[in-house]
C-alpha positions in Angstrom: -5.5 -6.9 -89.9 -6.5 -10.5 -90.2 -3.2 -11.6 -88.8 -3.7 -9.3 -85.8 -7.1 -10.8 -85.0 -5.7 -14.3 -85.2 -2.9 -13.4 -82.7 -5.5 -11.9 -80.2 -7.6 -15.0 -80.6 -4.7 -17.3 -80.0 -3.8 -15.3 -76.8 -7.3 -15.5 -75.6 -7.4 -19.3 -76.1 -4.1 -19.6 -74.3 -5.3 -17.6 -71.3 -8.5 -19.6 -71.1 -6.5 -22.9 -71.1 -4.2 -21.6 -68.3 -7.2 -20.5 -66.2 -8.9 -23.9 -66.7 -5.6 -25.7 -65.9 -5.2 -23.6 -62.7 -8.7 -24.6 -61.5 -8.0 -28.2 -62.2 -4.7 -27.9 -60.4 -6.4 -26.3 -57.3 -9.0 -29.0 -57.4 -6.3 -31.7 -57.5 -4.3 -30.1 -54.7 -7.3 -29.7 -52.4 -7.3 -32.3 -49.7 -10.6 -32.7 -47.9 -10.4 -32.7 -44.1 -10.1 -36.2 -42.6 -12.2 -37.6 -39.9 -10.6 -36.8 -36.5 -8.6 -33.9 -37.9 -8.4 -30.8 -35.7 -9.1 -27.4 -37.3 -9.3 -23.8 -36.2 -12.3 -21.9 -37.4 -14.2 -18.6 -37.3 -17.8 -18.5 -36.2 -20.0 -17.3 -39.1 -23.5 -17.8 -37.6 -25.0 -19.1 -34.3 -28.4 -20.8 -34.6 -30.5 -22.6 -32.0 -29.8 -26.0 -33.6 -26.3 -25.5 -35.1 -23.3 -23.3 -35.5 -21.7 -22.5 -38.9 -17.9 -22.2 -38.9 -15.4 -21.1 -41.5 -12.5 -23.5 -41.4 -10.7 -22.2 -44.4 -11.6 -25.1 -46.7 -13.8 -25.3 -49.8 -17.0 -25.1 -47.7 -18.2 -24.0 -44.3 -18.4 -26.5 -41.4 -21.5 -27.3 -39.4 -21.5 -28.0 -35.7 -24.8 -30.0 -35.1 -27.2 -29.6 -32.3 -26.3 -33.0 -30.8 -22.7 -31.8 -30.3 -23.8 -28.5 -28.8 -25.8 -30.4 -26.1 -22.5 -31.7 -24.8 -21.2 -28.2 -24.1 -21.9 -26.1 -21.1 -24.7 -23.6 -21.7 -22.9 -20.7 -20.1 -19.9 -21.3 -22.5 -22.3 -21.4 -25.5 -24.0 -18.2 -24.5 -20.7 -16.4 -24.8 -20.0 -17.5 -28.4 -20.6 -14.8 -31.0 -19.9 -14.2 -34.7 -16.2 -13.7 -35.4 -15.0 -15.8 -32.5 -12.2 -18.3 -33.1 -13.0 -21.8 -32.0 -11.3 -25.3 -32.3 -13.3 -28.1 -34.0 -12.8 -31.7 -34.7 -13.9 -33.3 -38.0 -16.7 -35.8 -37.6 -17.6 -36.3 -41.3 -16.0 -35.1 -44.5 -18.0 -34.2 -47.6 -18.6 -37.0 -50.1 -20.3 -37.4 -53.5 -23.5 -38.5 -51.7 -23.2 -36.3 -48.6 -22.0 -32.8 -49.4 -21.6 -31.4 -45.9 -18.6 -30.9 -43.5 -19.7 -31.9 -40.0 -17.4 -31.0 -37.1 -17.5 -31.3 -33.3 -16.9 -28.2 -31.2 -16.9 -30.3 -28.0 -14.2 -32.5 -29.6 -12.1 -29.4 -30.4 -12.5 -28.1 -26.9 -11.5 -31.5 -25.4 -8.3 -31.3 -27.5 -7.4 -28.0 -25.9 -8.2 -29.5 -22.5 -5.8 -32.4 -23.1 -3.1 -30.0 -24.3 -3.6 -27.9 -21.1 -3.5 -31.1 -18.9 -0.2 -32.2 -20.5 1.2 -28.7 -20.0 0.3 -28.7 -16.3 1.9 -32.2 -15.9 5.1 -31.0 -17.6 5.4 -27.8 -15.5 4.0 -29.3 -12.3 1.4 -26.7 -12.0 -2.1 -26.8 -10.6 -5.6 -25.8 -11.6 -8.9 -25.4 -9.8 -11.7 -27.8 -10.9 -15.3 -28.5 -9.8 -16.1 -31.8 -8.1 -19.1 -33.3 -10.0 -19.3 -36.9 -8.8 -17.8 -39.7 -6.7 -17.3 -43.4 -6.7 -15.8 -46.0 -4.4 -12.2 -45.1 -5.6 -12.3 -41.4 -5.5 -13.8 -38.2 -6.9 -14.9 -37.2 -10.4 -14.0 -33.6 -11.4 -14.8 -31.4 -14.4 -11.6 -30.5 -16.2 -13.0 -28.3 -18.9 -14.7 -30.8 -21.2 -12.9 -33.8 -19.8 -13.9 -35.8 -16.7 -10.9 -36.3 -14.5 -10.5 -38.7 -11.5 -8.9 -37.9 -8.1 -8.1 -41.2 -6.2 -9.0 -41.5 -2.5 -5.3 -41.4 -1.6 -5.0 -38.0 -3.3 -8.0 -36.3 -1.7 -6.9 -33.6 0.9 -8.3 -34.3 4.3 -9.4 -37.9 3.6 -7.3 -39.7 6.1 -6.4 -43.4 6.0 -8.2 -45.7 8.4 -11.7 -44.4 7.7 -14.2 -47.1 6.9 -16.2 -47.1 3.7 -19.2 -45.2 5.1 -17.0 -42.5 6.6 -15.2 -42.1 3.2 -18.5 -41.8 1.3 -19.8 -39.2 3.8 -16.6 -37.2 3.5 -16.7 -37.2 -0.3 -20.4 -36.5 -0.5 -19.8 -33.2 1.4 -17.3 -32.2 -1.3 -19.7 -32.5 -4.2 -20.2 -29.1 -6.0 -17.1 -27.5 -4.3 -13.9 -26.5 -5.9 -10.6 -28.3 -5.6 -7.1 -27.4 -6.7 -5.4 -30.4 -8.6 -2.3 -31.3 -10.4 -2.1 -34.1 -13.1 -0.7 -37.5 -12.1 -1.4 -39.2 -15.5 -2.5 -37.7 -18.8 -3.4 -40.3 -21.5 -5.6 -38.8 -24.2 -5.7 -42.0 -26.2 -7.3 -44.0 -23.4 -9.2 -40.9 -22.2 -7.6 -41.2 -18.7 -6.9 -38.1 -16.7 -5.8 -38.8 -13.1 -5.3 -35.8 -10.8 -4.1 -35.2 -7.3 -5.5 -32.7 -4.8 -2.7 -33.4 -2.2 0.1 -32.6 -4.7 -1.6 -29.4 -5.6 -1.9 -28.5 -1.9 1.8 -29.0 -1.5 2.6 -27.1 -4.7 0.5 -24.1 -3.5 2.1 -24.3 -0.1 5.6 -24.1 -1.6 4.6 -21.3 -3.8 2.9 -19.3 -1.0 5.9 -19.9 1.2 8.2 -18.2 -1.4 5.9 -15.2 -1.4 6.0 -14.6 2.3 8.6 -12.4 3.9 9.4 -11.4 7.5 7.7 -8.3 8.6 4.7 -8.7 6.2 1.3 -8.0 7.7 -1.3 -10.4 6.3 -4.9 -11.3 7.0 -5.8 -15.0 7.6 -8.5 -17.2 9.1 -8.0 -19.2 12.3 -8.1 -22.9 11.2 -7.3 -24.9 14.3 -6.6 -24.1 18.0 -4.3 -26.1 20.3 -3.0 -25.6 23.8 0.2 -24.0 22.6 -1.3 -21.7 19.9 -3.4 -21.3 16.8 -2.9 -22.3 13.2 -3.9 -19.6 10.7 -4.7 -20.3 7.0 -2.7 -17.8 4.9 -4.1 -19.0 1.6 -2.2 -22.2 0.6 -0.2 -22.6 3.8 -0.8 -22.5 7.6 1.1 -20.4 10.0 1.4 -20.7 13.8 0.6 -18.0 16.2 2.2 -19.2 19.5 0.3 -18.5 22.6 3.1 -16.1 23.6 2.5 -14.1 20.4 -1.3 -13.8 20.8 -1.6 -11.0 23.3 0.3 -8.7 25.6 -1.8 -10.0 28.6 -1.5 -13.3 30.3 -3.7 -16.2 29.3 -4.1 -19.9 30.1 -5.5 -20.9 26.7 -5.6 -19.4 23.1 -9.4 -19.7 23.2 -9.5 -16.8 25.6 -8.7 -14.4 22.7 -9.3 -16.4 19.4 -11.9 -18.7 17.9 -11.9 -21.1 14.9 -13.1 -19.4 11.8 -12.2 -15.9 13.0 -10.3 -13.6 10.5 -7.3 -11.9 12.1 -4.3 -9.7 11.1 -0.9 -11.2 11.9 2.7 -10.3 11.2 5.1 -12.8 9.8 8.0 -13.1 12.2 9.8 -16.2 10.7 9.7 -18.3 7.5 11.4 -21.7 7.6 11.5 -22.8 3.9 13.1 -26.1 4.6 10.6 -27.3 7.2 7.8 -25.3 5.5 6.9 -23.5 8.7 5.7 -20.0 9.2 5.7 -18.2 12.6 3.2 -15.4 13.2 2.5 -12.7 15.8 -0.8 -11.1 16.6 0.7 -9.3 19.6 3.0 -7.2 17.5 -0.1 -5.5 15.9 -1.7 -4.7 19.2 -1.0 -1.5 21.3 2.1 -1.9 23.4 1.0 -1.8 27.1 4.4 -0.2 28.0 3.1 3.0 26.4 0.4 3.4 29.1 2.1 1.8 32.1 2.8 5.2 33.8 -1.0 5.9 33.6 -1.8 2.7 35.5 1.1 2.2 37.9 3.7 4.2 39.9 6.7 3.3 42.0 5.4 1.9 45.3 2.3 0.3 43.9 1.4 -3.3 44.7 1.0 -5.6 41.7 -0.1 -9.1 41.2 1.6 -11.3 38.6 2.6 -14.8 37.4 6.1 -16.1 37.4 7.2 -16.8 33.8 10.9 -17.6 34.2 13.3 -18.3 37.1 17.0 -17.7 36.7 20.0 -17.6 39.1 19.8 -13.9 39.6 16.1 -13.6 40.1 12.5 -14.2 38.9 10.6 -12.7 35.9 7.0 -11.9 36.7 4.3 -11.0 34.1 1.6 -8.5 35.0 -2.0 -8.9 33.7 -1.3 -6.3 31.0 1.4 -8.5 29.6 4.6 -6.7 30.6 7.3 -8.4 32.6 9.2 -7.2 35.7 12.2 -8.6 37.5 12.4 -9.6 41.1 16.1 -9.7 41.9 17.0 -12.5 44.2 18.0 -10.0 46.9 14.4 -8.7 46.8 12.8 -12.1 47.3 12.9 -11.7 51.1 14.5 -15.1 51.8 17.7 -15.2 53.8 20.4 -17.6 52.8 18.8 -18.4 49.4 21.3 -20.0 47.1 19.1 -20.0 44.0 15.8 -18.4 43.0 14.6 -21.9 41.9 14.5 -22.9 45.6 11.8 -20.3 46.2 9.6 -19.9 43.1 8.7 -21.8 39.9 7.1 -20.8 36.6 3.3 -20.5 37.0 3.4 -19.3 40.6 1.4 -16.2 41.4 3.0 -13.5 43.6 2.3 -10.2 45.1 5.1 -7.6 44.6 5.8 -3.9 45.0 7.1 -1.8 42.1 10.5 -0.3 43.1 11.5 1.1 39.7 9.7 1.8 36.4 11.7 2.8 33.3 9.3 3.3 30.4 12.1 4.2 27.9 13.9 1.0 28.4 10.8 -1.0 29.1 12.1 -2.2 32.5 10.4 -2.7 35.8 12.0 -3.8 39.1 9.8 -5.6 41.6 10.2 -6.7 45.2 8.5 -9.2 47.4 10.6 -8.3 50.5 9.1 -4.8 50.5 5.6 -6.2 50.7 4.4 -6.1 54.4 3.1 -9.2 56.2 -0.4 -7.7 56.5 -0.4 -6.9 52.7 0.6 -10.5 51.9 -2.0 -11.9 54.3 -4.8 -9.7 53.0 -3.9 -10.7 49.4 -3.8 -14.5 50.3 -7.2 -14.3 52.1 -8.8 -12.5 49.1 -7.4 -15.2 46.7 -8.7 -17.9 49.0 -12.2 -16.4 49.1 -12.2 -16.1 45.3 -11.2 -19.7 44.9 -13.9 -20.9 47.3 -16.6 -18.9 45.5 -15.8 -20.9 42.3 -15.5 -24.3 44.1 -17.8 -26.7 42.2 -18.6 -28.8 45.3 -19.6 -25.7 47.2 -21.8 -24.5 44.3 -23.4 -27.9 44.1 -24.2 -27.9 47.9 -25.8 -24.4 47.6 -28.0 -25.6 44.8 -29.2 -28.6 46.9 
């Protein structure tokens, strides 16, 4: 019996020694976090002046109020218990200061630098907010990092502008969003240089790959020129040529479109090499050929404008936008060698319908079958109309 108790006592002492040794070993193996070390932690408690985070070490970490003031309030409002957050060690526990102080803003900056490097590697873009400006460019908010966009990489800021014009242009951009791609990412120096123009080109290429012929898309009229209108398709501009705006005749695109207007268009051509997109508004409008028999019949007189002159005749466009052909034998000129000798594009003519084929969308016209009196009446009416809009005559009437 006595021997048995001695054995039990020896085992108990042995287990106690092992337990103490394990604690000593764990204490020896434990490496306190070093200043600048990045850790991943779980939020334990959110107070007004600090946040308590479990970083998986011997004690919980504290995010002080001073660090929280560096973080956006909206972001902080979304933090809750159990959330996983990155932190950067500011101060490790010591014999005289037994607290682990970490920086949440520093941890978030680390994620931002990682994201910037990834964007640079993959040549991708991200939208940022413009928060400031200086002589050299724009300051933008890239998460918790302040990035810089040089003047030469600001979209729309053209060379040749003087200093005041540049300041005025950049001042109008403050508070707006801008898509950027990284040019230089140097976290050691704290330098993040970005480009808006590169992002613009990147988005244009990406958008170009998404478009396909026959697609109907909604865009905003960005710019109007004599030959058409440029439409913003979201990352790339497409051109609606004046011939693709409407079925009816027009002298200028502004007769049917205005800058800032949203319109539906059909993609009719995508040139990936030249990065050009051709659009049609006309294709989405009702085809006037479908109602031509309700407006005209064979024998009717019509007024139109010459659109093309070829050896065998002249093409004339009616106000509705449909074209008819006047064969050279119907021009009413004897001994005519070529149609070009009689008419030119842009000329206005009076003609008679001699054939109307709706199924084939063909219309034959004739000038020779228009009587002299009909031509004279039409010319006199046009002359009176021109005189009524004569600026000099209007000025004299006002006097």
